[in-house]
C-alpha positions as CSV (number, residue, x, y, z in Angstrom):
1,M,18.0,-67.6,10.7
2,K,17.3,-70.2,13.3
3,N,16.5,-73.9,12.7
4,R,14.5,-76.3,14.9
5,L,17.3,-76.6,17.4
6,K,16.7,-73.1,18.7
7,D,14.5,-74.3,21.6
8,Q,16.7,-77.1,22.7
9,N,18.6,-76.9,26.0
10,S,21.8,-78.8,25.1
11,P,24.8,-76.6,24.5
12,Y,25.8,-78.8,21.6
13,L,22.5,-78.5,19.8
14,L,22.4,-74.8,20.5
15,Q,25.8,-74.4,18.8
16,H,24.1,-75.6,15.6
17,A,20.8,-73.6,16.0
18,S,22.0,-70.9,13.5
19,N,23.3,-73.4,10.8
20,P,21.7,-73.1,7.4
21,V,21.1,-76.9,7.7
22,D,17.5,-77.5,8.6
23,W,18.4,-79.6,11.7
24,Y,15.8,-81.6,13.7
25,P,16.3,-82.9,17.2
26,W,15.9,-86.7,17.5
27,G,12.2,-87.4,17.6
28,E,9.2,-88.7,15.6
29,E,8.8,-85.4,13.8
30,A,12.0,-86.0,11.9
31,F,11.3,-89.6,11.0
32,E,7.7,-88.9,10.0
33,K,9.0,-86.2,7.6
34,A,11.5,-88.7,6.2
35,R,8.7,-91.2,5.5
36,R,6.4,-88.6,4.1
37,E,8.9,-87.1,1.7
38,N,10.7,-90.4,1.0
39,K,14.1,-89.1,2.1
40,P,17.0,-90.7,4.0
41,V,18.0,-89.4,7.4
42,F,21.4,-87.9,8.1
43,L,22.2,-88.4,11.7
44,S,25.1,-86.3,13.2
45,I,26.2,-87.1,16.8
46,G,28.7,-85.1,18.8
47,Y,29.2,-83.0,21.9
48,S,29.9,-79.4,22.6
49,T,33.6,-79.5,23.5
50,C,34.6,-81.8,20.6
51,H,37.3,-80.2,18.4
52,W,36.6,-82.2,15.2
53,C,32.9,-81.5,15.7
54,H,33.7,-77.8,15.6
55,V,35.8,-78.3,12.5
56,M,33.1,-80.2,10.6
57,A,30.5,-77.7,11.7
58,H,32.5,-74.8,10.3
59,E,33.6,-76.5,7.1
60,S,30.3,-78.2,6.2
61,F,27.3,-77.3,8.4
62,E,27.9,-73.6,8.0
63,N,28.5,-74.0,4.3
64,Q,25.4,-72.7,2.4
65,K,25.9,-75.0,-0.6
66,I,26.4,-78.2,1.5
67,A,23.4,-77.1,3.6
68,E,21.3,-76.8,0.4
69,I,22.2,-80.4,-0.6
70,L,21.3,-81.7,2.9
71,N,18.0,-79.7,3.0
72,E,16.9,-80.8,-0.4
73,N,17.8,-84.5,-0.2
74,F,17.9,-85.5,3.5
75,V,16.2,-85.0,6.9
76,S,19.1,-83.9,9.1
77,V,19.0,-84.9,12.8
78,K,21.5,-83.6,15.4
79,V,22.1,-85.5,18.7
80,D,24.2,-84.6,21.8
81,R,25.9,-87.9,22.8
82,E,26.1,-86.8,26.4
83,E,22.3,-86.3,26.7
84,R,21.5,-89.4,24.6
85,P,24.1,-92.1,25.3
86,D,21.6,-94.7,24.1
87,I,21.5,-93.3,20.6
88,D,25.3,-92.9,20.6
89,S,25.9,-96.4,21.8
90,V,23.6,-98.0,19.2
91,Y,25.1,-96.2,16.2
92,M,28.6,-96.3,17.5
93,E,28.4,-100.1,17.2
94,V,27.3,-99.6,13.7
95,C,30.1,-97.2,12.9
96,Q,32.7,-99.5,14.3
97,A,31.3,-102.6,12.5
98,L,31.2,-100.8,9.2
99,T,34.5,-98.8,9.3
100,G,36.6,-100.6,12.0
101,S,36.7,-97.5,14.1
102,G,34.6,-94.8,15.7
103,G,34.6,-91.4,17.2
104,W,33.0,-88.0,17.0
105,P,31.6,-86.3,15.1
106,M,29.7,-89.5,14.1
107,S,28.0,-89.4,10.7
108,I,25.3,-92.0,10.0
109,F,22.8,-92.3,7.2
110,L,19.5,-94.0,8.1
111,T,16.2,-95.0,6.7
112,A,13.0,-93.5,8.2
113,E,12.8,-96.7,10.3
114,Q,16.1,-95.7,11.9
115,K,18.0,-98.5,10.2
116,P,21.6,-97.5,9.2
117,F,23.1,-98.1,5.7
118,Y,26.2,-96.0,5.8
119,A,28.5,-94.7,8.6
120,G,31.6,-92.6,9.1
121,T,33.0,-89.9,11.4
122,Y,34.6,-86.7,10.3
123,F,34.5,-85.9,6.5
124,P,36.3,-82.9,5.0
125,P,34.0,-80.7,2.9
126,S,35.6,-81.7,-0.4
127,S,37.3,-84.9,-1.6
128,R,41.1,-84.7,-1.2
129,Y,44.1,-87.1,-1.0
130,G,41.8,-90.1,-1.7
131,V,39.5,-89.2,1.2
132,M,35.8,-88.8,0.3
133,G,34.5,-85.3,0.8
134,F,31.2,-84.6,2.5
135,R,29.7,-82.8,-0.4
136,D,30.5,-85.7,-2.8
137,L,29.3,-88.2,-0.3
138,L,25.9,-86.5,0.1
139,I,25.5,-86.3,-3.7
140,G,26.4,-90.0,-4.1
141,I,24.0,-91.2,-1.4
142,A,21.2,-88.9,-2.7
143,D,21.7,-90.4,-6.1
144,A,21.8,-94.0,-4.8
145,W,18.6,-93.3,-2.8
146,K,16.8,-92.2,-6.0
147,H,18.1,-94.9,-8.3
148,K,19.2,-97.8,-6.1
149,K,17.0,-97.5,-3.0
150,A,16.1,-101.2,-2.9
151,E,19.8,-102.0,-2.5
152,L,20.3,-99.5,0.3
153,L,17.2,-100.9,2.1
154,R,18.6,-104.4,1.8
155,S,21.9,-103.2,3.1
156,A,20.2,-101.5,6.1
157,D,18.3,-104.7,6.9
158,Y,21.5,-106.8,6.6
159,I,23.5,-104.4,8.9
160,L,20.7,-104.4,11.5
161,E,20.6,-108.2,11.4
162,Q,24.4,-108.5,11.9
163,I,24.4,-106.2,15.0
164,T,21.3,-107.8,16.4
165,V,22.3,-111.5,16.2
166,R,25.4,-111.1,18.3
167,E,24.8,-113.3,21.3
168,Q,26.5,-112.3,24.5
169,E,28.2,-115.2,26.1
170,S,27.1,-116.1,29.6
171,D,28.6,-118.3,32.2
172,K,27.6,-119.6,35.7
173,A,31.1,-119.2,37.2
174,I,33.1,-116.3,38.5
175,D,36.5,-116.5,37.0
176,R,39.0,-115.4,39.7
177,N,41.9,-115.7,37.3
178,L,40.9,-112.6,35.4
179,P,42.6,-110.0,37.6
180,G,45.9,-111.7,37.2
181,R,45.5,-112.1,33.5
182,A,44.7,-108.4,33.2
183,A,47.7,-107.4,35.3
184,K,49.9,-109.4,32.9
185,I,48.4,-107.6,29.9
186,F,49.1,-104.3,31.4
187,S,52.7,-105.4,32.3
188,E,53.4,-106.4,28.7
189,S,52.1,-103.1,27.3
190,F,53.5,-100.7,30.0
191,D,55.8,-97.9,28.7
192,K,58.6,-98.1,31.1
193,G,60.2,-94.9,29.8
194,Y,57.3,-92.6,29.8
195,G,54.5,-94.2,31.7
196,G,51.1,-95.2,30.4
197,F,50.3,-98.3,28.2
198,G,50.7,-98.9,24.5
199,Q,51.3,-96.3,21.9
200,A,50.0,-92.8,21.5
201,P,47.4,-91.5,21.9
202,K,47.4,-92.2,25.6
203,F,44.2,-91.9,27.6
204,P,44.3,-91.6,31.4
205,T,41.7,-94.4,31.9
206,P,42.1,-93.9,35.7
207,H,40.0,-97.0,36.5
208,N,42.8,-99.1,35.1
209,L,45.3,-97.4,37.5
210,I,42.9,-97.8,40.4
211,F,42.6,-101.5,39.6
212,L,46.4,-101.9,39.4
213,T,46.8,-100.2,42.8
214,L,44.2,-102.4,44.4
215,Y,45.6,-105.5,42.7
216,S,49.1,-104.7,43.9
217,S,48.0,-104.3,47.5
218,L,46.0,-107.5,47.6
219,N,48.4,-109.7,45.7
220,E,51.7,-108.2,46.9
221,D,52.6,-107.4,43.2
222,E,54.8,-104.3,43.5
223,A,55.3,-104.3,39.7
224,A,51.7,-103.5,39.2
225,F,51.8,-100.5,41.5
226,V,55.0,-99.3,39.9
227,Q,53.2,-99.1,36.6
228,A,50.2,-97.2,38.1
229,K,52.4,-94.8,40.1
230,R,54.8,-94.0,37.3
231,T,51.9,-93.3,35.0
232,L,50.4,-90.9,37.5
233,E,53.7,-89.2,38.1
234,K,54.3,-88.7,34.3
235,M,50.8,-87.3,33.8
236,R,51.3,-84.9,36.7
237,R,54.6,-83.7,35.1
238,G,53.3,-83.6,31.5
239,G,51.3,-81.1,29.6
240,I,48.2,-83.2,30.0
241,F,48.1,-81.6,33.5
242,D,47.4,-77.8,33.4
243,H,50.3,-76.4,35.4
244,I,48.9,-72.9,35.3
245,G,45.2,-73.6,36.2
246,Y,45.3,-77.2,37.3
247,G,43.1,-80.1,36.1
248,F,43.7,-82.7,33.4
249,S,42.9,-82.7,29.7
250,R,41.2,-85.6,28.1
251,Y,44.2,-87.5,26.6
252,S,47.8,-87.1,25.4
253,T,48.4,-87.1,21.6
254,D,52.0,-88.3,22.1
255,R,53.9,-90.9,24.0
256,Y,55.2,-88.5,26.6
257,F,52.0,-87.0,28.1
258,L,53.3,-83.6,26.8
259,V,50.8,-82.5,24.1
260,P,47.2,-83.1,25.2
261,H,44.0,-82.9,23.4
262,F,43.1,-79.8,25.4
263,E,39.5,-80.3,26.3
264,K,38.9,-81.0,30.0
265,M,36.1,-83.4,31.0
266,L,34.5,-83.7,34.4
267,Y,34.6,-87.5,34.4
268,D,38.4,-87.7,33.7
269,N,39.1,-85.3,36.6
270,A,36.8,-87.2,39.0
271,L,38.3,-90.6,38.3
272,L,41.8,-89.1,38.4
273,I,41.2,-87.6,41.8
274,I,40.3,-91.1,43.0
275,A,43.3,-92.7,41.3
276,Y,45.7,-90.2,42.9
277,C,44.2,-90.7,46.3
278,A,44.4,-94.5,46.1
279,A,48.1,-94.3,45.0
280,Y,48.8,-91.8,47.8
281,K,47.3,-94.0,50.4
282,K,49.4,-97.0,49.3
283,S,52.6,-95.1,48.9
284,G,52.5,-92.1,51.2
285,D,53.8,-89.9,48.4
286,S,52.5,-86.5,49.2
287,Q,52.9,-85.3,45.6
288,L,50.1,-87.7,44.6
289,L,47.7,-86.2,47.2
290,D,48.8,-82.7,46.2
291,T,47.8,-83.5,42.6
292,A,44.4,-84.7,43.7
293,E,43.8,-81.5,45.7
294,K,45.0,-79.2,42.9
295,T,42.6,-81.0,40.6
296,A,39.8,-80.4,43.1
297,E,40.8,-76.8,43.4
298,Y,40.3,-76.5,39.6
299,I,36.9,-78.1,39.9
300,F,35.7,-75.8,42.6
301,R,37.0,-72.7,40.8
302,E,35.9,-73.4,37.2
303,M,33.5,-76.4,37.1
304,T,31.1,-75.8,40.0
305,D,27.6,-74.4,39.7
306,P,26.5,-71.9,42.3
307,D,24.1,-74.5,43.7
308,G,26.9,-77.1,44.1
309,A,26.5,-79.2,41.0
310,F,29.4,-79.8,38.6
311,Y,29.6,-78.7,34.9
312,S,30.4,-81.1,32.1
313,A,33.4,-79.9,30.2
314,Q,35.6,-77.1,28.9
315,D,36.4,-76.8,25.2
316,A,39.8,-77.5,23.6
317,D,39.3,-74.5,21.2
318,S,39.5,-70.8,21.7
319,E,38.7,-68.4,18.8
320,G,38.6,-71.5,16.5
321,E,42.1,-72.6,17.4
322,E,42.8,-75.8,19.4
323,G,44.9,-75.2,22.6
324,K,45.2,-71.4,22.1
325,F,44.0,-70.8,25.6
326,Y,46.8,-73.0,27.1
327,V,50.0,-72.3,25.1
328,W,52.6,-69.6,25.5
329,S,55.5,-68.0,23.7
330,Y,58.7,-67.6,25.5
331,E,58.6,-63.8,24.8
332,E,55.1,-63.5,26.1
333,V,56.0,-65.0,29.5
334,C,59.1,-62.8,29.8
335,R,57.0,-59.7,28.9
336,I,54.5,-60.5,31.7
337,L,56.9,-61.6,34.4
338,G,59.9,-59.6,33.5
339,N,63.0,-60.9,31.7
340,E,64.7,-62.4,34.7
341,K,61.7,-64.1,36.4
342,G,60.3,-65.0,33.0
343,A,63.4,-66.8,31.9
344,Q,63.6,-68.7,35.2
345,F,60.0,-69.7,34.9
346,C,60.4,-70.9,31.4
347,E,63.5,-72.9,32.2
348,Y,61.7,-74.5,35.1
349,F,58.6,-75.4,33.0
350,G,60.4,-76.6,29.9
351,M,59.5,-73.6,27.8
352,T,61.9,-72.4,25.1
353,K,62.1,-69.7,22.4
354,E,61.6,-72.5,19.7
355,G,58.6,-73.9,21.6
356,N,57.5,-77.5,22.2
357,F,54.2,-77.3,20.4
358,E,53.7,-75.7,17.0
359,G,56.1,-72.9,17.8
360,K,54.5,-72.2,21.2
361,N,55.0,-73.8,24.6
362,I,53.0,-76.1,26.8
363,P,54.3,-75.8,30.4
364,N,55.5,-79.1,31.8
365,L,58.0,-80.7,34.2
366,L,59.0,-83.7,32.1
367,D,62.7,-82.9,32.2
368,G,62.8,-83.9,35.9
369,N,62.7,-80.6,37.7
370,E,61.4,-81.0,41.2
371,I,57.6,-80.4,41.6
372,S,57.4,-77.5,44.0
373,E,55.7,-74.2,44.7
374,K,58.8,-72.1,44.0
375,F,57.1,-70.2,41.2
376,E,53.7,-70.0,42.8
377,A,53.4,-66.2,42.7
378,E,54.4,-66.2,39.0
379,R,51.9,-69.0,38.2
380,K,49.1,-66.9,39.7
381,V,50.1,-63.9,37.6
382,L,50.0,-66.0,34.4
383,F,46.7,-67.5,35.5
384,E,45.0,-64.1,35.9
385,Y,46.5,-62.9,32.5
386,R,45.4,-66.1,30.8
387,K,41.8,-65.5,31.9
388,E,41.7,-62.2,30.0
389,R,43.8,-63.3,27.0
390,T,41.1,-65.5,25.4
391,K,38.0,-67.4,26.5
392,L,37.1,-71.1,26.7
393,H,33.6,-72.4,25.9
394,L,32.1,-74.1,29.0
395,D,29.5,-76.9,28.6
396,D,27.4,-76.0,31.6
397,K,24.9,-78.7,31.5
398,I,24.7,-80.9,34.7
399,L,25.0,-84.6,33.9
400,T,23.8,-87.0,36.7
401,S,26.3,-89.7,36.0
402,W,29.3,-87.5,35.8
403,N,28.2,-85.6,38.9
404,A,27.9,-88.9,40.7
405,L,31.5,-89.6,39.8
406,M,32.6,-86.3,41.2
407,I,30.6,-87.0,44.4
408,C,32.6,-90.2,44.7
409,A,35.8,-88.3,44.1
410,M,35.1,-85.7,46.7
411,A,34.1,-88.3,49.3
412,V,37.3,-90.2,48.6
413,L,39.4,-87.0,48.8
414,Y,37.7,-86.3,52.2
415,R,38.7,-89.8,53.4
416,A,42.3,-89.2,52.2
417,T,42.7,-85.8,53.7
418,G,40.1,-85.4,56.5
419,C,39.4,-82.0,55.0
420,G,35.7,-81.2,55.5
421,K,35.2,-79.0,52.4
422,Y,35.4,-82.1,50.2
423,L,32.7,-83.9,52.1
424,S,30.6,-80.8,52.1
425,A,31.0,-80.5,48.3
426,A,29.9,-84.1,47.8
427,K,26.8,-83.6,50.0
428,K,25.9,-80.4,48.2
429,A,26.1,-82.0,44.8
430,D,24.0,-84.9,46.1
431,E,21.4,-82.4,47.2
432,F,21.3,-80.9,43.8
433,I,20.7,-84.3,42.2
434,R,17.9,-85.1,44.5
435,K,16.2,-81.7,44.0
436,N,16.8,-81.2,40.2
437,L,17.6,-84.5,38.6
438,S,15.2,-86.9,40.3
439,D,11.5,-87.5,41.0
440,G,11.8,-89.8,44.0
441,E,13.6,-92.8,42.6
442,Q,13.3,-91.7,38.9
443,L,16.6,-90.2,37.7
444,Y,17.1,-87.9,34.6
445,V,20.2,-87.7,32.4
446,S,20.9,-84.0,32.7
447,C,19.6,-80.5,33.3
448,R,20.6,-77.0,32.3
449,E,19.1,-73.8,33.6
450,K,16.9,-76.1,35.7
451,R,15.3,-77.8,32.6
452,R,15.6,-81.6,32.7
453,S,16.4,-83.7,29.7
454,V,15.3,-87.3,29.2
455,K,14.8,-90.0,31.8
456,G,17.9,-91.7,33.0
457,F,19.7,-94.8,31.6
458,L,21.6,-97.5,33.3
459,D,24.7,-95.3,33.9
460,E,22.7,-92.7,35.9
461,Y,21.4,-95.4,38.3
462,A,24.7,-97.3,38.6
463,Y,26.9,-94.2,39.1
464,Y,24.5,-92.6,41.5
465,T,24.2,-95.7,43.6
466,A,28.0,-95.7,43.8
467,A,28.0,-92.0,44.8
468,C,25.5,-92.7,47.6
469,L,27.7,-95.6,48.8
470,C,30.8,-93.4,48.8
471,L,28.9,-90.7,50.7
472,Y,27.9,-93.3,53.3
473,G,31.4,-94.5,53.6
474,A,32.7,-91.0,54.2
475,S,29.9,-89.8,56.5
476,Q,28.5,-93.0,58.1
477,E,25.0,-91.4,57.6
478,R,22.5,-94.2,57.0
479,G,20.3,-92.0,54.8
480,Y,22.9,-92.4,52.0
481,L,22.9,-96.1,52.4
482,E,19.1,-96.2,52.2
483,Q,19.2,-94.1,49.1
484,A,21.8,-96.4,47.5
485,E,19.5,-99.3,48.1
486,K,16.5,-97.6,46.6
487,I,18.3,-96.5,43.4
488,C,19.9,-99.9,43.0
489,R,16.5,-101.6,43.2
490,Q,15.2,-99.2,40.6
491,A,18.2,-100.2,38.3
492,E,17.2,-103.8,38.7
493,Q,13.6,-103.2,37.9
494,Q,14.2,-100.9,34.9
495,F,17.3,-102.4,33.3
496,G,17.9,-105.9,34.7
497,D,17.9,-108.9,32.3
498,K,16.9,-112.2,33.8
499,D,19.6,-113.9,31.7
500,G,22.3,-111.7,33.3
501,G,23.5,-108.2,33.1
502,Y,21.7,-104.9,32.5
503,F,20.5,-103.2,29.4
504,L,21.6,-99.6,28.6
505,Y,18.0,-98.3,28.4
506,G,15.0,-99.5,30.3
507,K,11.3,-99.8,30.5
508,Q,10.8,-96.0,30.9
509,N,13.0,-95.0,28.0
510,S,12.1,-94.9,24.3
511,S,13.0,-97.9,22.2
512,L,15.7,-98.0,19.5
513,I,16.6,-100.5,16.8
514,T,18.7,-102.6,19.2
515,R,18.9,-102.8,23.0
516,P,22.6,-102.8,23.9
517,K,24.1,-104.2,27.1
518,E,27.4,-102.3,27.5
519,T,30.0,-104.2,29.4
520,Y,33.4,-102.9,28.2
521,D,35.1,-100.1,30.1
522,G,36.2,-97.3,27.8
523,A,37.1,-93.8,28.9
524,L,34.3,-94.4,31.5
525,P,33.5,-97.6,33.4
526,S,30.5,-99.3,31.9
527,G,27.2,-99.3,33.7
528,N,27.4,-103.1,34.1
529,S,30.8,-102.9,35.7
530,V,29.6,-100.2,38.1
531,M,26.6,-102.2,39.0
532,A,28.9,-105.1,39.9
533,F,30.8,-102.8,42.2
534,C,27.6,-101.5,43.8
535,L,26.1,-105.0,44.3
536,V,29.3,-106.3,45.9
537,R,29.5,-103.4,48.3
538,L,25.8,-103.5,49.2
539,S,26.1,-107.2,49.9
540,Q,29.1,-106.6,52.2
541,I,27.8,-103.5,54.0
542,T,24.2,-104.7,54.5
543,E,24.9,-108.5,54.6
544,K,21.6,-109.0,52.8
545,E,21.2,-112.2,50.8
546,E,19.5,-110.5,47.8
547,Y,22.6,-108.4,47.1
548,R,25.0,-111.3,47.5
549,L,23.1,-113.4,45.0
550,A,22.7,-110.5,42.6
551,A,26.4,-109.6,42.9
552,E,27.5,-113.2,42.2
553,K,25.2,-113.4,39.2
554,Q,26.6,-110.1,37.8
555,L,30.2,-111.2,38.4
556,A,29.6,-114.4,36.6
557,F,27.9,-112.6,33.7
558,L,30.8,-110.2,33.4
559,S,33.4,-113.0,33.8
560,A,32.2,-114.4,30.5
561,Q,32.3,-110.9,28.8
562,A,35.8,-110.2,30.0
563,A,37.3,-113.6,29.2
564,A,38.8,-112.6,25.9
565,Y,40.4,-109.3,27.1
566,P,40.1,-108.8,30.9
567,A,42.2,-105.6,30.8
568,G,39.2,-103.9,29.2
569,Y,37.0,-104.5,32.2
570,C,38.9,-103.0,35.1
571,M,35.9,-101.6,37.0
572,F,34.4,-105.1,37.0
573,L,37.8,-106.5,38.1
574,I,37.8,-104.0,41.0
575,A,34.4,-105.4,42.0
576,E,35.7,-108.9,41.8
577,L,38.8,-108.2,43.9
578,L,36.6,-106.7,46.6
579,Y,34.3,-109.7,46.4
580,F,37.1,-112.2,47.0
581,Y,39.0,-109.9,49.4
582,P,36.3,-108.1,51.5
583,P,37.4,-104.8,52.9
584,Q,38.2,-104.8,56.6
585,R,35.6,-103.4,59.0
586,I,37.0,-100.8,61.4
587,T,35.3,-99.2,64.4
588,A,37.3,-96.4,65.8
589,V,36.5,-95.0,69.3
590,L,37.8,-91.5,69.6
591,A,39.8,-90.4,72.6
592,E,39.5,-86.9,73.9
593,G,41.3,-84.5,71.6
594,D,41.1,-86.7,68.5
595,S,38.7,-85.6,65.7
596,E,36.8,-87.7,63.2
597,E,38.5,-85.8,60.3
598,K,41.9,-86.6,61.7
599,I,41.2,-90.3,62.2
600,I,39.4,-90.9,59.0
601,S,42.4,-89.7,57.0
602,R,44.5,-92.4,58.6
603,L,42.3,-95.3,57.7
604,P,42.3,-97.3,54.4
605,L,40.1,-95.9,51.7
606,E,38.4,-99.2,50.9
607,A,37.7,-100.1,54.6
608,D,34.1,-100.0,56.0
609,I,34.4,-97.7,58.9
610,Q,32.4,-96.6,61.9
611,I,33.7,-93.7,64.1
612,L,32.4,-93.4,67.6
613,R,32.9,-90.0,69.3
614,A,32.6,-91.7,72.7
615,P,32.9,-95.2,74.1
616,A,29.9,-97.5,73.7
617,E,28.8,-100.7,75.4
618,E,30.6,-102.9,73.0
619,Y,33.4,-100.5,72.2
620,G,35.5,-99.1,75.0
621,L,38.8,-97.1,75.0
622,L,42.1,-98.9,75.5
623,N,44.7,-97.0,77.6
624,D,42.6,-93.9,77.3
625,K,43.7,-93.6,73.7
626,T,41.8,-93.8,70.4
627,T,41.0,-97.5,70.0
628,Y,40.5,-99.5,66.8
629,Y,38.3,-102.6,66.5
630,V,39.2,-104.4,63.3
631,C,37.6,-107.4,61.6
632,K,39.1,-109.0,58.6
633,G,37.2,-111.7,56.7
634,N,35.6,-114.0,59.3
635,R,37.9,-113.0,62.2
636,C,38.1,-110.0,64.5
637,L,41.3,-108.8,66.1
638,P,41.8,-107.6,69.7
639,P,41.3,-103.9,70.2
640,S,44.4,-101.9,69.6
641,N,45.7,-98.3,69.7
642,E,47.7,-99.0,66.5
643,E,46.2,-97.6,63.3
644,P,45.2,-100.4,61.0
């Protein structure tokens, strides 16, 4: 049996196409049915690599008796949060307001007018240990709808009123004290022993580490960089990093970065590549760059489409068991590598007969062993064995915003290494976006098997503008700068609010019960924060007044939003730091024998660079050596052969 999800393109929706639940995709057909049959709507939001989404699907949505209750009393709607971030954002605010927390799977009960009256996340199938079971919840809500419908409708109206009346504060001034306040918050919550901030679970949130690295450089605050670098080092050593196949998992469930939630997301790995490159450029520690390159190796090998785009995620589960793909028994390793080499490998990677995770082992280097290639041959053997041992689900849809982040990462990695394959990868992914995810200046959220989903939201435009700026910075090809300007103007037209900031969905998107304006940086930087970055950089690169005014307006708007807790707005703070401390402009004139790739890897990542392969009228060679012309702020320095 197949339900109405069978013709959808989302991997998440297709996972539910054979459920006995009569699922509908989000759309007027579902809400019209709810009106016609006088039923409430059950809205379930998740994504294809979500462990607890799988659990609830197996326990409840594949359960014939629960499906019968849903089909008889509700209209059930399934949404992929990665394809519809607008729906996810609106109802996540509801969930957090009603329950004090949020997450996925998200379970919302609505009227046919899309107004929510009850919210939660995961529910077990049956009530237990004082926790409401999904079956009992459905029966209770169905009964209330039949006998107390007026109360539910009043509740829905009240909830909508509460989430709608929240006025966002606005201010006319840019608060330059916010970066310092954020750095202090991070310092107070820093885990000196194990890296990271606060208690478990620990998320990478790489934009926070990028902020601390930049803040440290600009304010001569070494303590801030110690926090970022130690966190990056602990993550590289921990089980959150895949020591067999490379790449990072989504977060650590413990304080030590040992036991991850095993799913791997494209966006985490993109932002972490940037964070490791930034820390490498500041410290010169080659292990940081090695980590960035190993992460890129993982992306090329397992997360890259034949046409050059990047896939979305790999699942945490194999054969219904979380982490099964990644964990090992001591005996298994010795059997594959031989007793002597196996024992040595296990000792090096902290693996024991007792195990460090539910009787099995997660390879790690947290005990302080030197990070080296001494077991490289054995690692490759285990990698090949692991591929055949069990399989991972791959979410192979191509998301514009996440691909834009990986374009930024590859462009930054090229600037850190001078290795042309990274720049080529960034350019190829950009070509894919232009060909498959855009109509001129109109962007789309995603595509899979060349089928596009819905028209893009703010994040698509903000992130892709940033990607074009990163490509321009790496290649100095003006076409990328021109594309950045076009996409940025589209963002202004579609999402801009004359009172400040940008709405999540625009004039070409369908309307929902509220129109959010996301500003807080979560696992991903908000579209508003990235727009601030783009506007600041466009104003500095082009020196156009329109961008300067727009940047200042956006920085002032976000200053008001970030005032209560600036550490939650690090991408905005990066933009603000760059606004107050403009990157230096460097023109390098190459001497014979020097290459563009060699020179670019020696220059600061944030600098605006121009590389000339031969002397020009204004830029000559000094002493017949590669010569640097550097401008900082409002002053230019004499030409020099010293690298800036």
